[in-house]
N, C-alpha and C positions, 0 to 999 in steps of 0.2 A: 504493500500500499504506499502511496505518495502521500506528503502532507501539502496542502494547499491553503493559501491565505484569502479568505473572501473579505475584501476591503469595503465598506460602507462609504459611499462617495457623496459628501453633503455639501449642496451649493451654499456659498457665504451669503449670498442675497435671497436665499430662501426664506419663507414665511414659516415660522413654527406651527404645526398642525394645532388645531383646536385640540381641548381637553378630550373630547369625544372621538377624534380621528386618533390622537394618542393612545388611547384605550384599546381602539381597534387594531392599529399596530402593534401594540403590546401583546395583544390576543393570538396575533397570527404569528409574532415572534415565539411565543411559548409553543405553538403548534410546529413552527419548522424545527425549534430546538428540541421538541420531543420527538420528531421524526428523524434528525440526524442521530440522537442517542439510541432509538430504537434500532437505526440500521448499523450500529458500531462506527459511525462516520464522525462523532462528537470528539473534540478535543478541547476546545475552549471557546469562548466568546464573551464579548463584552462591548460597551458604548465607551465613548471618550468624551470628556469635556472639550469645549472650543479651543480652538488654535491660541486666543488670547490668553490661556492660562499656560502655555507651553513655558519652558526654560530651555534654551539652547546651549550647548556646551561645544567649543570649536577649540582645537590646538592652536597654541599660539606659535608654535615653532621652537625650534631650539631643543636641547637634551634635557631640559629640567622638567618635563611633564607638565609643565604649567598651562592651564586652559582659560579662555575667554567665556564667561557666563553673560548671556544677555537674556531678557524676558522678550517674549513674543514667539510667533512662528518663525521657523527658519526660512520659509519663503512664503510671499503673499501670493495668493491666486483667487481665482473664483470657485474653487472647491478646496475642501479639506477631509482628511481622514476622521470620518465620524464614529467608527467603531469597526471591529474585526472579528471574524470567526475564523477559527483554525480547524480544518476539518481533515479526516483521512478519505481517500478516494483511490479506487483501481486504477483510474485514468484521466486524462483531462476531460474528455467526455462526461464522466460520471461527475467530476468537480463542476463542470458547467451547468449540469443539471441541478445541483445543490444550489449554484449561483443564481439561477432562473427561479429557485424558489425563494432565495433570499430576497432578490427583487420584488417578488410579489408580496413578501411580508415587510419589507420596509418600505416600498414605495418609492426607493431610491437607486440609483445605479451602483452595481456590485462590480469591483475589479477582482478578477480570478487570477492567481498567481501561484506557481509551483514552488516550493522551497527547494534548494540546491542540495544535492547529497544527502537526503535524509535516509534515516534507516530503515529497512524493511520490518513492518510488525506482523 
């Protein structure tokens, strides 16, 4: 089995769903996560706070290991990483099917990416 990252892509200019819409999204996510668990594909999932809560660390160069710490996102853009779901799938087609289901659950775009050199489970 290969590990895949399902990234929830959130628009920066999007409006937050209403309380009722969020409840429905939460219900669909519970179903989706339950399906992943039942299929043995579940590894981990979680939402992230907005990019304004990020702290970025950059190497300053030199040999002393010093780093520069700044507030805010690494890059500004029209979208940001709003959440992740780590899954196990037999192949890319199976991972894309899980990504399709995640899109339905979240109502947001989902990026599907394989991990490099993951161990066989």
